[in-house]
VOVEX-795853 format. One line per 3 residues: for each residue x, y, z of N, C-alpha, C, CB. Coordinates in steps of 0.1 Angstrom, whole numbers, padded with zeros to 4 digits. Glycine has a CB too. Example, Ala and Ser with C-alpha at 12.3 -4.5 7.8 and 13.67 -1.06 7.14 Angstrom:
<atoms>
0132/-0057/0078/0123/-0045/0078/0132/-0033/0078/0113/-0045/0090 ~ 0128/-0022/0071/0137/-0011/0071/0129/0000/0079/0141/-0006/0057
</atoms>
This chain:
<atoms>
0008/-0012/0000/0000/0000/0000/0009/0012/0000/-0010/0000/0012 ~ 0005/0022/-0008/0013/0035/-0009/0004/0046/-0003/0017/0038/-0023 ~ 0007/0051/0008/-0001/0062/0014/0004/0075/0009/0001/0061/0030
-0005/0082/0002/-0002/0095/-0004/-0009/0107/0004/-0005/0096/-0018 ~ -0012/0104/0016/-0020/0114/0024/-0011/0126/0028/-0026/0108/0036 ~ 0002/0126/0025/0010/0137/0028/0008/0149/0019/0024/0133/0028
0000/0147/0008/-0003/0158/-0001/-0010/0169/0006/-0012/0153/-0013 ~ -0006/0181/0005/-0012/0192/0012/-0027/0193/0009/-0005/0205/0009 ~ -0035/0196/0019/-0049/0198/0017/-0052/0209/0008/-0057/0200/0031
-0061/0207/-0001/-0065/0217/-0011/-0079/0214/-0016/-0055/0217/-0023 ~ -0084/0223/-0024/-0097/0221/-0030/-0097/0212/-0041/-0103/0235/-0034 ~ -0091/0200/-0039/-0090/0190/-0050/-0098/0178/-0046/-0075/0186/-0052
-0101/0170/-0056/-0109/0158/-0055/-0099/0147/-0050/-0116/0154/-0068 ~ -0102/0141/-0039/-0093/0131/-0032/-0097/0118/-0038/-0094/0132/-0017 ~ -0088/0111/-0044/-0091/0098/-0051/-0083/0087/-0044/-0087/0099/-0066
-0089/0076/-0042/-0083/0063/-0037/-0084/0053/-0048/-0089/0058/-0024 ~ -0073/0047/-0052/-0072/0038/-0063/-0071/0024/-0058/-0061/0042/-0073 ~ -0079/0015/-0063/-0078/0000/-0059/-0077/-0008/-0072/-0091/-0004/-0051
-0065/-0014/-0073/-0063/-0023/-0085/-0051/-0032/-0081/-0060/-0015/-0098 ~ -0051/-0045/-0085/-0041/-0054/-0081/-0029/-0054/-0090/-0046/-0068/-0079 ~ -0029/-0046/-0101/-0018/-0045/-0110/-0010/-0032/-0108/-0023/-0046/-0125
0002/-0034/-0103/0010/-0022/-0100/0013/-0013/-0111/0023/-0027/-0094 ~ 0016/-0018/-0123/0018/-0010/-0135/0006/-0002/-0138/0023/-0019/-0146 ~ -0006/-0007/-0137/-0018/0000/-0140/-0019/0012/-0130/-0030/-0009/-0140
-0017/0009/-0117/-0018/0019/-0107/-0008/0030/-0110/-0016/0013/-0093 ~ 0003/0027/-0114/0013/0037/-0117/0009/0046/-0129/0027/0031/-0120 ~ 0003/0040/-0139/-0002/0048/-0150/-0013/0057/-0146/-0007/0038/-0161
-0023/0053/-0138/-0033/0062/-0133/-0028/0073/-0125/-0044/0054/-0126 ~ -0018/0069/-0116/-0012/0079/-0107/-0005/0090/-0115/-0002/0072/-0098 ~ 0002/0086/-0126/0008/0096/-0135/-0002/0105/-0141/0016/0089/-0146
-0013/0099/-0145/-0024/0108/-0152/-0029/0118/-0142/-0035/0098/-0157 ~ -0033/0113/-0130/-0039/0122/-0120/-0029/0133/-0115/-0044/0114/-0108 ~ -0016/0130/-0115/-0006/0139/-0110/-0005/0151/-0120/0007/0133/-0109
-0010/0150/-0132/-0009/0160/-0142/-0021/0169/-0142/-0007/0155/-0156 ~ -0031/0166/-0133/-0043/0175/-0132/-0041/0185/-0121/-0055/0166/-0130 ~ -0048/0195/-0121/-0047/0206/-0111/-0058/0204/-0100/-0048/0219/-0117
-0068/0195/-0102/-0079/0195/-0093/-0082/0181/-0088/-0091/0200/-0100 ~ -0073/0171/-0090/-0075/0158/-0085/-0062/0153/-0078/-0078/0148/-0097 ~ -0063/0148/-0066/-0052/0143/-0059/-0053/0128/-0055/-0050/0151/-0046
-0044/0120/-0059/-0044/0106/-0055/-0038/0105/-0040/-0035/0097/-0064 ~ -0047/0101/-0031/-0043/0100/-0017/-0039/0087/-0012/-0055/0105/-0009 ~ -0041/0076/-0020/-0037/0063/-0016/-0040/0052/-0026/-0044/0059/-0003
-0034/0041/-0025/-0036/0030/-0034/-0038/0017/-0026/-0023/0028/-0043 ~ -0046/0008/-0032/-0048/-0005/-0026/-0047/-0016/-0036/-0062/-0006/-0019 ~ -0044/-0028/-0032/-0042/-0039/-0042/-0053/-0050/-0040/-0028/-0045/-0040
-0062/-0048/-0031/-0073/-0058/-0030/-0085/-0051/-0023/-0068/-0070/-0022 ~ -0096/-0059/-0022/-0108/-0053/-0017/-0108/-0050/-0002/-0119/-0062/-0019 ~ -0102/-0059/0006/-0101/-0056/0020/-0093/-0044/0023/-0094/-0068/0027
-0082/-0042/0015/-0074/-0030/0018/-0081/-0017/0014/-0061/-0031/0010 ~ -0088/-0017/0003/-0095/-0005/-0001/-0106/-0001/0009/-0101/-0006/-0015 ~ -0113/-0011/0014/-0123/-0009/0024/-0117/-0002/0037/-0131/-0022/0028
-0106/-0008/0041/-0099/-0002/0053/-0094/0012/0050/-0087/-0011/0057 ~ -0088/0014/0039/-0082/0027/0036/-0093/0038/0034/-0073/0026/0023 ~ -0104/0034/0029/-0115/0044/0028/-0118/0050/0041/-0128/0037/0022
-0119/0042/0052/-0121/0048/0065/-0110/0056/0071/-0125/0037/0074 ~ -0098/0054/0066/-0086/0061/0071/-0084/0074/0063/-0074/0052/0070 ~ -0084/0073/0050/-0080/0084/0041/-0092/0093/0037/-0074/0079/0029
-0104/0089/0039/-0116/0097/0036/-0116/0103/0022/-0118/0108/0046 ~ -0115/0095/0012/-0114/0100/-0002/-0128/0105/-0006/-0109/0090/-0012 ~ -0128/0113/-0017/-0141/0117/-0023/-0145/0107/-0033/-0140/0131/-0030
-0136/0100/-0040/-0138/0091/-0051/-0129/0078/-0048/-0135/0097/-0064 ~ -0135/0067/-0051/-0127/0054/-0052/-0128/0049/-0066/-0132/0044/-0041 ~ -0116/0047/-0072/-0115/0040/-0085/-0113/0025/-0082/-0104/0046/-0094
-0123/0017/-0085/-0124/0003/-0081/-0123/-0007/-0092/-0137/0001/-0073 ~ -0112/-0015/-0091/-0111/-0026/-0101/-0122/-0037/-0097/-0097/-0033/-0100 ~ -0127/-0044/-0107/-0138/-0053/-0105/-0133/-0066/-0099/-0145/-0056/-0118
-0122/-0071/-0104/-0117/-0084/-0099/-0104/-0082/-0093/-0116/-0095/-0111 ~ -0103/-0085/-0080/-0090/-0084/-0072/-0089/-0096/-0063/-0090/-0071/-0064 ~ -0077/-0100/-0059/-0076/-0111/-0050/-0084/-0109/-0037/-0061/-0113/-0046
-0089/-0120/-0032/-0097/-0119/-0019/-0111/-0112/-0023/-0090/-0111/-0009 ~ -0114/-0102/-0015/-0127/-0095/-0018/-0126/-0087/-0031/-0130/-0085/-0006 ~ -0136/-0090/-0039/-0137/-0084/-0053/-0142/-0070/-0052/-0145/-0092/-0062
-0143/-0063/-0063/-0147/-0049/-0064/-0162/-0047/-0060/-0145/-0044/-0077 ~ -0170/-0056/-0064/-0185/-0055/-0061/-0187/-0056/-0046/-0193/-0065/-0068 ~ -0181/-0066/-0040/-0182/-0067/-0025/-0176/-0056/-0018/-0176/-0081/-0021
-0165/-0051/-0022/-0158/-0039/-0016/-0167/-0027/-0017/-0144/-0037/-0022 ~ -0173/-0025/-0029/-0182/-0014/-0031/-0194/-0014/-0022/-0187/-0014/-0046 ~ -0200/-0026/-0020/-0211/-0028/-0011/-0207/-0024/0003/-0217/-0042/-0012
-0196/-0029/0007/-0191/-0026/0021/-0188/-0011/0023/-0178/-0034/0024 ~ -0182/-0005/0013/-0179/0010/0015/-0192/0018/0015/-0170/0014/0003 ~ -0201/0015/0006/-0214/0022/0005/-0222/0021/0018/-0222/0018/-0007
-0221/0009/0024/-0228/0007/0037/-0223/0016/0048/-0227/-0008/0041 ~ -0210/0019/0047/-0203/0027/0057/-0204/0042/0054/-0189/0023/0059 ~ -0203/0045/0041/-0202/0059/0037/-0211/0060/0024/-0188/0064/0034
-0224/0062/0026/-0234/0062/0014/-0231/0073/0004/-0248/0063/0019 ~ -0225/0084/0008/-0223/0095/-0001/-0210/0094/-0009/-0223/0107/0007 ~ -0202/0084/-0006/-0189/0084/-0013/-0191/0079/-0027/-0179/0074/-0005
-0184/0085/-0037/-0185/0081/-0051/-0176/0070/-0055/-0183/0093/-0060 ~ -0181/0059/-0060/-0173/0048/-0064/-0174/0046/-0079/-0176/0035/-0057 ~ -0163/0046/-0086/-0163/0044/-0101/-0156/0031/-0104/-0155/0056/-0108
-0163/0022/-0110/-0157/0009/-0114/-0148/0012/-0126/-0167/-0002/-0118 ~ -0135/0008/-0125/-0126/0010/-0136/-0120/-0004/-0140/-0114/0019/-0132 ~ -0126/-0010/-0150/-0124/-0024/-0153/-0123/-0027/-0168/-0135/-0032/-0146
-0119/-0040/-0171/-0119/-0044/-0185/-0132/-0052/-0188/-0107/-0053/-0188 ~ -0140/-0055/-0178/-0152/-0063/-0179/-0164/-0054/-0183/-0155/-0071/-0167 ~ -0170/-0057/-0195/-0182/-0050/-0199/-0194/-0058/-0201/-0179/-0042/-0212
-0195/-0070/-0195/-0206/-0079/-0196/-0218/-0073/-0187/-0203/-0093/-0192 ~ -0230/-0077/-0191/-0242/-0072/-0184/-0242/-0075/-0169/-0254/-0077/-0190 ~ -0238/-0087/-0166/-0238/-0091/-0152/-0229/-0083/-0143/-0234/-0106/-0151
-0217/-0080/-0148/-0208/-0072/-0141/-0213/-0057/-0139/-0194/-0072/-0147 ~ -0218/-0052/-0150/-0223/-0038/-0149/-0235/-0037/-0139/-0228/-0034/-0163 ~ -0244/-0046/-0140/-0256/-0045/-0131/-0252/-0047/-0117/-0267/-0054/-0136
-0243/-0057/-0115/-0239/-0060/-0101/-0232/-0048/-0095/-0229/-0072/-0101 ~ -0224/-0041/-0103/-0217/-0029/-0097/-0226/-0018/-0094/-0206/-0024/-0108 ~ -0236/-0016/-0103/-0246/-0005/-0101/-0255/-0008/-0089/-0255/-0003/-0113
-0259/-0021/-0088/-0267/-0025/-0076/-0259/-0023/-0063/-0272/-0039/-0078 ~ -0246/-0026/-0063/-0238/-0024/-0051/-0236/-0010/-0047/-0224/-0031/-0054 ~ -0239/-0001/-0056/-0238/0014/-0053/-0228/0022/-0061/-0234/0015/-0039
-0221/0016/-0071/-0212/0023/-0079/-0220/0034/-0087/-0205/0014/-0089 ~ -0213/0046/-0088/-0220/0057/-0095/-0213/0060/-0109/-0220/0069/-0087 ~ -0203/0051/-0112/-0197/0053/-0125/-0191/0039/-0129/-0185/0063/-0124
-0190/0038/-0142/-0185/0025/-0148/-0177/0029/-0161/-0197/0015/-0151 ~ -0164/0027/-0160/-0155/0031/-0171/-0146/0020/-0174/-0147/0044/-0167 ~ -0145/0017/-0187/-0136/0006/-0191/-0121/0011/-0191/-0140/0001/-0205
-0112/0002/-0189/-0098/0006/-0188/-0092/0011/-0201/-0090/-0006/-0182 ~ -0098/0007/-0212/-0093/0011/-0225/-0100/0024/-0230/-0095/0000/-0235 ~ -0108/0031/-0221/-0114/0043/-0224/-0103/0054/-0225/-0125/0047/-0214
-0107/0066/-0230/-0097/0077/-0231/-0094/0082/-0217/-0102/0088/-0241 ~ -0083/0088/-0216/-0079/0095/-0203/-0089/0106/-0200/-0065/0100/-0204 ~ -0094/0113/-0210/-0103/0124/-0208/-0116/0119/-0202/-0106/0131/-0221
-0121/0107/-0206/-0133/0101/-0201/-0132/0098/-0186/-0137/0089/-0209 ~ -0120/0092/-0182/-0118/0089/-0168/-0118/0101/-0160/-0105/0081/-0167 ~ -0111/0112/-0164/-0111/0124/-0156/-0125/0130/-0156/-0102/0134/-0163
-0133/0129/-0167/-0146/0134/-0167/-0155/0127/-0157/-0152/0133/-0181 ~ -0153/0114/-0156/-0161/0105/-0147/-0158/0109/-0133/-0158/0090/-0149 ~ -0145/0111/-0130/-0141/0115/-0116/-0148/0128/-0112/-0126/0116/-0115
-0147/0138/-0121/-0153/0151/-0118/-0168/0151/-0117/-0148/0161/-0128 ~ -0174/0143/-0126/-0189/0142/-0125/-0194/0135/-0112/-0194/0135/-0137 ~ -0188/0124/-0109/-0192/0117/-0097/-0189/0125/-0085/-0185/0103/-0096
-0178/0132/-0084/-0175/0141/-0073/-0185/0152/-0071/-0161/0147/-0075 ~ -0192/0155/-0081/-0203/0165/-0080/-0217/0159/-0078/-0203/0174/-0093 ~ -0217/0146/-0075/-0229/0140/-0072/-0237/0134/-0083/-0238/0149/-0065
-0230/0134/-0095/-0237/0128/-0107/-0232/0114/-0109/-0234/0137/-0119 ~ -0237/0108/-0120/-0233/0095/-0123/-0228/0095/-0138/-0244/0084/-0122 ~ -0218/0086/-0141/-0213/0086/-0155/-0210/0072/-0159/-0201/0095/-0156
-0216/0068/-0170/-0212/0055/-0176/-0205/0058/-0189/-0225/0046/-0179 ~ -0194/0050/-0192/-0187/0052/-0204/-0197/0049/-0216/-0175/0042/-0205 ~ -0194/0055/-0228/-0203/0054/-0239/-0205/0040/-0243/-0197/0061/-0251
-0195/0031/-0242/-0197/0017/-0246/-0207/0010/-0236/-0184/0009/-0245 ~ -0206/0013/-0223/-0215/0008/-0214/-0229/0013/-0216/-0210/0011/-0199 ~ -0231/0026/-0218/-0244/0032/-0220/-0251/0026/-0232/-0243/0047/-0222
-0243/0024/-0243/-0249/0017/-0255/-0254/0003/-0252/-0239/0017/-0267 ~ -0246/-0004/-0244/-0250/-0018/-0241/-0262/-0018/-0233/-0238/-0025/-0233 ~ -0264/-0009/-0223/-0276/-0008/-0215/-0288/-0005/-0224/-0274/0002/-0204
-0286/0005/-0233/-0298/0008/-0242/-0301/-0003/-0251/-0294/0021/-0250 ~ -0291/-0010/-0256/-0294/-0022/-0264/-0301/-0033/-0256/-0281/-0027/-0270 ~ -0297/-0034/-0244/-0304/-0044/-0235/-0319/-0040/-0233/-0297/-0045/-0221
-0321/-0027/-0232/-0335/-0023/-0231/-0343/-0026/-0243/-0336/-0007/-0229 ~ -0337/-0024/-0255/-0344/-0026/-0267/-0347/-0041/-0269/-0336/-0021/-0279 ~ -0338/-0050/-0265/-0340/-0064/-0267/-0347/-0071/-0256/-0326/-0070/-0269
-0351/-0064/-0246/-0358/-0071/-0235/-0371/-0077/-0239/-0360/-0061/-0223 ~ -0373/-0090/-0236/-0385/-0096/-0241/-0397/-0090/-0234/-0385/-0111/-0237 ~ -0408/-0088/-0242/-0420/-0081/-0238/-0427/-0089/-0227/-0429/-0078/-0249
-0424/-0102/-0227/-0431/-0111/-0218/-0426/-0110/-0204/-0430/-0125/-0222 ~ -0414/-0104/-0202/-0408/-0103/-0189/-0414/-0090/-0182/-0392/-0101/-0190 ~ -0421/-0093/-0171/-0428/-0082/-0164/-0418/-0075/-0155/-0440/-0087/-0157
-0420/-0062/-0154/-0411/-0055/-0144/-0415/-0058/-0130/-0412/-0039/-0146 ~ -0406/-0056/-0120/-0409/-0059/-0106/-0421/-0050/-0102/-0397/-0057/-0098 ~ -0431/-0056/-0095/-0443/-0048/-0092/-0441/-0035/-0084/-0453/-0057/-0085
-0433/-0037/-0073/-0430/-0025/-0064/-0423/-0014/-0072/-0422/-0029/-0052 ~ -0413/-0018/-0080/-0406/-0008/-0088/-0415/-0002/-0098/-0394/-0014/-0095 ~ -0423/-0010/-0105/-0433/-0005/-0115/-0442/0005/-0109/-0440/-0017/-0121
-0447/0003/-0097/-0456/0012/-0090/-0449/0025/-0088/-0461/0006/-0077 ~ -0437/0025/-0084/-0429/0037/-0081/-0428/0045/-0094/-0416/0035/-0075 ~ -0424/0038/-0105/-0422/0045/-0118/-0435/0051/-0123/-0416/0035/-0128
-0446/0044/-0120/-0460/0049/-0124/-0463/0062/-0118/-0470/0038/-0121 ~ -0457/0065/-0106/-0460/0078/-0099/-0454/0090/-0106/-0456/0077/-0085 ~ -0444/0087/-0115/-0437/0098/-0122/-0447/0105/-0132/-0425/0093/-0129
-0445/0118/-0133/-0452/0126/-0144/-0446/0123/-0157/-0452/0141/-0141 ~ -0452/0125/-0168/-0446/0123/-0182/-0433/0130/-0183/-0456/0128/-0193 ~ -0432/0142/-0178/-0419/0149/-0179/-0408/0143/-0171/-0421/0164/-0175
-0412/0138/-0159/-0402/0132/-0150/-0397/0119/-0156/-0408/0129/-0136 ~ -0406/0111/-0163/-0403/0099/-0170/-0393/0102/-0181/-0415/0092/-0175 ~ -0395/0113/-0188/-0386/0118/-0198/-0372/0121/-0193/-0392/0130/-0206
-0372/0128/-0182/-0359/0131/-0175/-0352/0119/-0171/-0361/0141/-0163 ~ -0360/0109/-0165/-0354/0096/-0161/-0347/0089/-0173/-0365/0088/-0155 ~ -0354/0090/-0184/-0348/0083/-0196/-0335/0089/-0200/-0358/0084/-0207
-0334/0103/-0199/-0322/0110/-0203/-0311/0107/-0192/-0324/0125/-0204 ~ -0314/0106/-0180/-0304/0102/-0169/-0299/0088/-0172/-0311/0102/-0155 ~ -0308/0079/-0176/-0303/0065/-0179/-0294/0065/-0191/-0315/0056/-0181
-0295/0075/-0200/-0287/0075/-0212/-0273/0082/-0208/-0293/0083/-0223 ~ -0271/0086/-0196/-0259/0092/-0192/-0257/0107/-0193/-0248/0085/-0199 ~ -0268/0114/-0196/-0267/0128/-0198/-0267/0135/-0184/-0279/0133/-0206
-0259/0146/-0184/-0258/0154/-0172/-0269/0165/-0172/-0244/0161/-0171 ~ -0270/0172/-0161/-0281/0182/-0159/-0281/0192/-0171/-0280/0189/-0146 ~ -0269/0197/-0174/-0269/0207/-0184/-0273/0202/-0198/-0254/0213/-0185
-0269/0190/-0201/-0273/0183/-0213/-0287/0180/-0214/-0264/0171/-0216 ~ -0293/0176/-0203/-0308/0174/-0202/-0315/0187/-0204/-0312/0167/-0188 ~ -0311/0197/-0198/-0317/0210/-0200/-0317/0215/-0215/-0310/0221/-0191
-0306/0212/-0221/-0305/0216/-0236/-0314/0207/-0244/-0290/0214/-0240 ~ -0315/0194/-0241/-0324/0185/-0248/-0338/0189/-0247/-0322/0171/-0243 ~ -0342/0193/-0235/-0356/0196/-0232/-0360/0211/-0233/-0360/0192/-0218
-0350/0220/-0236/-0352/0234/-0238/-0358/0240/-0225/-0361/0237/-0249 ~ -0352/0236/-0214/-0356/0241/-0201/-0343/0246/-0193/-0364/0231/-0192 ~ -0345/0252/-0182/-0333/0256/-0174/-0328/0245/-0166/-0337/0268/-0164
-0315/0246/-0162/-0309/0236/-0153/-0316/0235/-0140/-0294/0238/-0151 ~ -0321/0246/-0135/-0328/0246/-0123/-0341/0238/-0124/-0332/0261/-0118 ~ -0348/0239/-0135/-0360/0231/-0137/-0356/0216/-0137/-0367/0235/-0150
-0345/0213/-0144/-0341/0199/-0145/-0338/0194/-0131/-0328/0197/-0154 ~ -0331/0202/-0123/-0328/0198/-0109/-0340/0196/-0101/-0319/0209/-0103 ~ -0351/0204/-0103/-0363/0202/-0095/-0369/0188/-0099/-0373/0213/-0098
-0369/0185/-0112/-0375/0173/-0117/-0367/0161/-0111/-0375/0172/-0132 ~ -0354/0162/-0111/-0346/0151/-0105/-0348/0149/-0090/-0331/0154/-0108 ~ -0350/0160/-0083/-0352/0159/-0069/-0366/0152/-0067/-0353/0173/-0062
-0376/0155/-0075/-0389/0148/-0074/-0387/0133/-0077/-0399/0155/-0083 ~ -0380/0130/-0088/-0378/0116/-0091/-0371/0108/-0080/-0369/0115/-0104 ~ -0361/0114/-0074/-0354/0107/-0063/-0364/0105/-0052/-0342/0116/-0058
-0372/0115/-0048/-0381/0113/-0037/-0392/0102/-0040/-0389/0126/-0034 ~ -0397/0102/-0053/-0407/0092/-0056/-0402/0078/-0057/-0414/0096/-0069 ~ -0389/0077/-0061/-0383/0063/-0063/-0376/0059/-0050/-0374/0063/-0075
-0375/0068/-0040/-0368/0065/-0028/-0353/0061/-0030/-0375/0054/-0020 ~ -0346/0070/-0038/-0332/0067/-0041/-0324/0080/-0038/-0330/0063/-0056 ~ -0311/0079/-0038/-0303/0090/-0034/-0293/0094/-0044/-0296/0087/-0021
-0291/0086/-0055/-0282/0090/-0065/-0286/0084/-0079/-0267/0086/-0062 ~ -0279/0088/-0089/-0283/0085/-0103/-0281/0070/-0106/-0275/0093/-0113 ~ -0271/0064/-0100/-0269/0050/-0103/-0281/0042/-0098/-0256/0045/-0096
-0287/0045/-0087/-0298/0039/-0082/-0310/0041/-0091/-0302/0043/-0068 ~ -0311/0053/-0097/-0322/0056/-0106/-0321/0047/-0119/-0321/0071/-0110 ~ -0308/0045/-0124/-0307/0037/-0135/-0311/0023/-0132/-0292/0038/-0140
-0307/0018/-0121/-0311/0004/-0117/-0326/0003/-0116/-0304/0000/-0103 ~ -0333/0013/-0111/-0347/0013/-0110/-0353/0012/-0124/-0353/0026/-0103 ~ -0347/0020/-0134/-0352/0020/-0147/-0351/0006/-0153/-0345/0030/-0156
-0339/0000/-0151/-0337/-0014/-0156/-0347/-0024/-0150/-0323/-0018/-0152 ~ -0349/-0023/-0137/-0357/-0033/-0130/-0372/-0030/-0133/-0355/-0033/-0115 ~ -0375/-0018/-0137/-0389/-0014/-0140/-0393/-0016/-0154/-0391/0000/-0136
-0384/-0020/-0163/-0388/-0023/-0176/-0391/-0011/-0185/-0399/-0032/-0177 ~ -0383/0000/-0183/-0386/0012/-0190/-0378/0012/-0203/-0382/0024/-0182 ~ -0376/0001/-0209/-0367/0000/-0221/-0371/0008/-0232/-0367/-0014/-0225
-0384/0007/-0236/-0388/0015/-0248/-0388/0030/-0246/-0402/0010/-0252 ~ -0391/0034/-0234/-0391/0048/-0231/-0377/0054/-0231/-0398/0051/-0218 ~ -0367/0046/-0226/-0354/0052/-0226/-0347/0050/-0239/-0346/0044/-0215
-0350/0040/-0247/-0343/0037/-0259/-0348/0045/-0271/-0343/0023/-0262 ~ -0358/0053/-0270/-0363/0061/-0281/-0352/0070/-0286/-0376/0068/-0278 ~ -0354/0075/-0298/-0344/0084/-0305/-0341/0097/-0297/-0348/0087/-0319
-0351/0102/-0291/-0349/0115/-0284/-0361/0119/-0277/-0344/0125/-0294 ~ -0360/0129/-0268/-0371/0134/-0260/-0380/0143/-0268/-0366/0142/-0248 ~ -0393/0144/-0264/-0402/0153/-0270/-0399/0167/-0265/-0417/0149/-0267
-0401/0177/-0273/-0400/0190/-0269/-0412/0195/-0262/-0397/0200/-0282 ~ -0410/0204/-0252/-0422/0208/-0245/-0419/0222/-0239/-0426/0199/-0234 ~ -0428/0227/-0231/-0427/0240/-0225/-0416/0240/-0214/-0440/0245/-0220
-0412/0251/-0210/-0401/0252/-0201/-0403/0246/-0187/-0396/0266/-0199 ~ -0415/0246/-0183/-0418/0241/-0169/-0428/0230/-0168/-0422/0252/-0161 ~ -0428/0221/-0178/-0437/0210/-0177/-0433/0201/-0166/-0437/0202/-0190
</atoms>
């Protein structure tokens, strides 16, 4: 374990990196050191270590490998979220299969980025999740949308989840669909021709009605509720500014 907590306190995003490959950790460390707003405060080589260091170093973001010796990334994510629900966890992995993606989101991850993604995407994910948003890499987002489109019509959504989704207004359902496509508040506002404040109000209402606290949970609700066709359509309908 490399403790980097000697970095002077600043208005930077504190990141803890968990991966069992030393060379990969060194590459990520080199990338983060070149930014002016992100500080790597520690590294872990397995799930048990990252859970322990999270309580010691108090990072804002954990970059989590999916498969590590001992406790894997999903189990470690679940343990960390149970202790610190507001902490942002981003899965940084080579695995893009549906089972891995859904398991990570259900465990509480708020981001999912493949290791072969661009450096810019990783930095974008760190900054977005640090601001309370969620970000899925474009490959992952496309896979989720394709999964929606191909979902058999005979598979019924979970009743409790379906009831929660039914309480949403048409505009809130539209915003939910755009969240599930990975759009941020500003991008949703541009799509719907409304203000970011209006989007924020809709999102707050969605969170309250679905009893969730972050966007990753919203996406999981959409998956479990069978909102495939609503989310996978080509684009949102235009409407008035405060629908």
